[in-house]
N, C-alpha and C positions, 0 to 999 in steps of 0.2 A: 348086612351087610361086611365087610373084613376094612381095614383101614391098616396102613402099610405108612408108618412112621419113618424117617432116614432126619439124619440131622436138616437136612435146607431141606430136603419134599414130602410132602405129605399127600398118598392119594386114599380117595372114599371107594370105596364100591360098593356097589347098591344089589341086592340080589332082587332075582325074578319072584321068590318069595315075596321077599319085603310087597316088591310091588305091588303084585295079587291078589294080597292081603291089603291095602292102601294102607301098609305102616309103614307111618314114615319118621316115629320113633326112635329110632334108631340113628335115622343120619341125623336126621335135626340134632340130636344129641351130642353126636359129633362132629357138627357145625357148627353146631355151639358155641363148643371149648373153646371156640377159633372167637368168639367175642373178648376171651380176657386180653389186657395190654397187655403182657409178652407176648402169650400166643400171637394177635393180633399182627404185633409189630416183623416180630420172626416169616410169620408166615406169608405175609401178603406179596402179593405174586406168585407163590410155591404148593399150587393146590393142586391139583385134578380127583378128578369124579366123574367114573364111568359105572357102566350097568354089566350083570352076571349074568347068565339063563338065556338072551336070545339068540345065540350062537350060529345055533341049530335054520335062522327062520331066517328070509334073503330078504327082509320087509328094515328097514329105514329105523332107527328106535324112537325115530318124533312119530312113525304110522301107527305106534299102538298104542289108543287111546288110555291106555291104565297106565302108561312112560305119559303121555302127557300132561295125565291128571294126578297125577305122583310127585310130576316139579313142577305141577306150575303149585298146588299142595305144598309144596317145602319152600317157595318164591314166599309166599304168603307168608312164614314166619321167618327166614334167613336171606333177602334181598344182596349177600353181598359175593355176591359172583364177580362181578367186575373188580373187587377189591383184592380177592385171595384166590379167584385160578388163573394159574400160568396162563400167560399170552404164546406159550409156546406147544403147548395140549393143545387135544381133542375137546375139551371136556367143557368149556368156556360154549363151539362149536355147540356142542350135543345140548344143553342148556335150554341157549337160546334159538335154535331147531324148533323147539316142546314147546316152545314163547308163539313159532308160527305155523300157515296153514302145513297141514299135512299133504304130499302128492303133488310138489311144486315142480311143474317143469321146467326142463335149462330154463328157457324162455321166459318162464315166468317167477325163477324165485328167484332174481338178480332188484327188480323193484320191487314183491311182497317181501324177499327176502326182510328187505335194506327196508323198508316202510313200516313194516313188521317192531325189529327191535328197533331201531330210530324211536318208534313211540313208547318201547318197553326201558327205552334207556334213560328219556326224557321225563318220564312218569316215576318208574321206580329203580336202574340202577344206574346210573349217574349221581342221585341225592342220596344211594343206602355209605355205594361209595366217596361217598365227599364228608360224607356223615365220621364214614372212621380214618378218613385221611386225616381228618383234623383231631378226630380226638389221640390220634397216631404222631401228632403231630407235622408233618406234611405241609410242607413247603409248598404256596402255591403253586410254584413252579415245580414241583415233582408230581401235585394233581393234573396240573396240564399236564405233563409227561405222561402221565397216565392215566387221562385218557385217551390223549392218544394214540398211547398201545392198544387201546378198547377197538377204538377209529381204525386200524391198522390190522389187527387179528379183523374185522370185519370184512375188511375190501378184498384181503385175501384171501377171505377163505371164500367169496363171491364170485373171488376173481379163477379159483380151484375149482369151481360149480357146487363146493359144498358146504353145505352146514352145519 
């Protein structure tokens, strides 16, 4: 696990070693630090997450069962991606892709990807985001704008044919 903190942005990189070991403790420990009130306000939409160690394999990260399992297990403990992850970086798309079936064709991607992500957002993503927004004192209009940024991010990812 590699963490790069800058005053205005946080990058979390998960190693292949942790993924293959199924050890979410390092990533979870880093992510849980974001839940303190000061950090939650400071890093709202200012975090990116990625994986290192799969660069030599042509498959997409969500095509690795161990990556999908790791992210799903991490999500069980930390479902706050919509609140913390930047809508200008690739981490949110990566996380969302792990909740979808792998090996989608371009033709099936739009419908299946949107359906899978829509279900996730309604069940876990938006309730977790709303919970943190309320704890951070966000107004209803701020919550609505954040929701719209998530939806725009998803739509843009589909339009580019890349989750």
